[in-house]
Structures are given as C-alpha cells and as structure tokens.
N, C-alpha and C positions, 0 to 999 in steps of 0.2 A: 121768609126770604122770597118765596114764590117768584113773582115778576118774570115768569117764563123760564126760570132756571129749575132744573130737576136735580136733586141730590143724587138720585140713582144714576142719572145720565152722566154726571160729572164723576161719580165714583167709578162708573164703568170705564171712563177714559183713563182714570188713574190705574185701574187694574189692568186694562188692555195694554197700557204702555209700560207695565212693570215698574211703576214709580214706587219708591219707598215711602210709605205713609198712606194717609187717606185724604179724601177731599175735606173732611171735617178738620183734620190737622192743618191742611193747607189754608183753610179759611181762618183758623185760629191764628196762624202765623200772620196772615194778612191783617187781621184785626189788631194784633199786637203791634205790628209795624205802623199801622195808621194811627194808633194811639200815641206812639212815640213821635212820629213824624207825619203830620197831617197830609203832607204832599208827597209821601212815598209814591213812587210811580210803579206802574204795572210791571215794567222790566225788573225793577229791584225785587218785587215780590216773587216773580217767577224765578229769578236767580236764587233767592233765599229758599223757596219751597222746592224747586225742582233741579236747580243747578244745570248742568250740561244736558240733562235728560229732556229739558224743555224743547230742545231742537227737534225731537221726534214727533212733536204734535203737528197734526194737520191744521190747515187754516180754520176749518170748522171748529176743531177742538180749542184752538187758540182763542177764537171768538167767544166761546162759552166761558173760558177762564177770564177773558177781558170783561165780559158782562158781569161775572161774579165780582170782579175787582171794582168796576164802576158802581154797581149797586151797593156794595159794602161801603165804599168811600162816601157815597152820597148819603147813605143812612146815618153814618157816624157824624157827618158834618151838619146835618139838618137839625140837630138838637130837639127833635120832636118825638123821641122815643120810638122811632120806626126801626131802629137797628134790630136785626134778627140774626141769631146763630144759624149757620148753615148745617143742619142736622137732618137725619132721615125723618120722613113723615111718620105720623102716628100709626100707619098701617104696617110698619116694620115692627119686629119684635122688640120688646123692652130691652132685652140684652143687647141687641144691635144698637139701639138708640143710646143706651148707657155707655157702651163702648165708644161710640162716636163723640159723646160729650167728654169722656175721659181724654180722647185723642185731641179734641178741639182745645181743651184746657192746656194740654202739653204744648200744642202749637202756639197758643196765645203767649204762654210764658217764654217760649223760644223767640217769638216775634218781638216781644218786649225786651228781650235780652236780660230777663230778670235773674238776678242772683241776689240772694238775701243780703240786705244792708249795703249793697254796692253803690246804690244811687241815693239821692236825697228825696226819697219818697215820703209823702205824708204818712202818718200812722194809719189813716183810713186805707190808703192804697196798699201799704205793707200788709195790713190785715186781709184785704181782698186777695192780693197775690198769694199770700200764704194759704188762704182758702182754696185758690186755684191749684196750688201744689197738692193739697189734700184731694181735690176732685180728680187730679191726674193720677192718683193712686186708687181711684174708686174700684171697688169690687163690682164687676159688671154681671155677676151671676144674680139675676133678679127673678122675682116671682111675686104674684099677688097684687092686690089693689093698693096696699100700702106703698109698695115700691113704685108703682105707677104715679101715685100722688107725690112721693118724694122726688121722683125724676122731674115731674112738671115744675115743682117748686124750685128745685136746684137749677133747672134750665132758665127759669125766669130770674132767679138770683144772679146767675152768670151774665145774662143779657143786660140787666140793669147795672151791674157792677162795671161792665165794659164801658158803658156810657159815662159812668161816674169817673172812671180812670181817664177816659178820653177828654172829658171836659176839664178835669183838674190839670192834666198835663198841658193842654192847649192854653189854658188860662195862665199857667206858670210861664210858658214860653212867651206869651204876649207881654207879660210884665218884664221879662228879661230884654225884650227888644224895644 
C-alpha cells in the first residue's frame, strides 16, 4: 500500500482518538464497500467505519484517511493487480500482523454486508467469503517459520480474492444496467 501512507501512523490516529477497531479493520470495511459499490464516497466510508467519532479528527488526520480512501479506490479500479491490503509492515511481530489480517477480514465482511446466502453471490464468491469468515476467526498466536510462510500465503490469497470479488460484482452490475 506504501504511497506515503504508514500503517503505524494511521493506527496511532485510531488509538489516539479512541476509535473502536483498527486501521486494518477500517481498510477492510472500505475495501468491502468499494467491492459492492465502486463509487462509494469517502464520507460514506467514514460514516460506516467511524460514525460520529469521525468529527474528532484533525484536518491532517482526515487527509491521511482521505489518502487511504483514494489509494484503495484507485487500486481496485485499475484492474492491474496493484491492490494491497493495508496491514502492518514485516518489521512488526507476526502476531500483530496476523491479528491485523484477522481484523481486516472482519472489516471486509462488514463492508460487504455479507450474510451467508442473503445475496445472489456466485459459488466462487460464496467460497471466498466463507474463507474470509474463517480468516476472521484466525488464531493469532503464531511462531516459527511455517507460520510466517502461512501468513504470507494467506495475505496474498486475500489480496487476490478481493480483486476477484470486485471484478465479478462490477461486471454483474454492468450487465444489469
């Protein structure tokens, strides 16, 4: 996700403002909202993620959230596999990164408004969303090289799956209009 954004800086804003959740969860919500509705605007995401608490942000903090919004939206719309999950860097502990991935997955499901069998999802999307449910239940107590490899593979799987979901839903919406 780089592009001048720092996970730690945005997470610090979340913590300092006593928001319920993490920046990983908020990015998951944003990604889910954008998959469902490509033109979800910044204000809708902020309302979904922060509710009334968004009013406590400074202009500088708002600008950082806006940059995250714009970067994520652009990455999803470009269809060139540049979409990135907004998660802690590799210099953070594996436990912290695994917890952020778990929170990101919860946020994504929330943003999608996913409830099993409520929508006309394709079987592929249903399978992916069910996998995300399992990831949101992830045991984040990790250790060793095997867990590091599993985390890397799981993160890449989620990243690719978000692009698959976004593409499928947007194509379905185009056919309806």
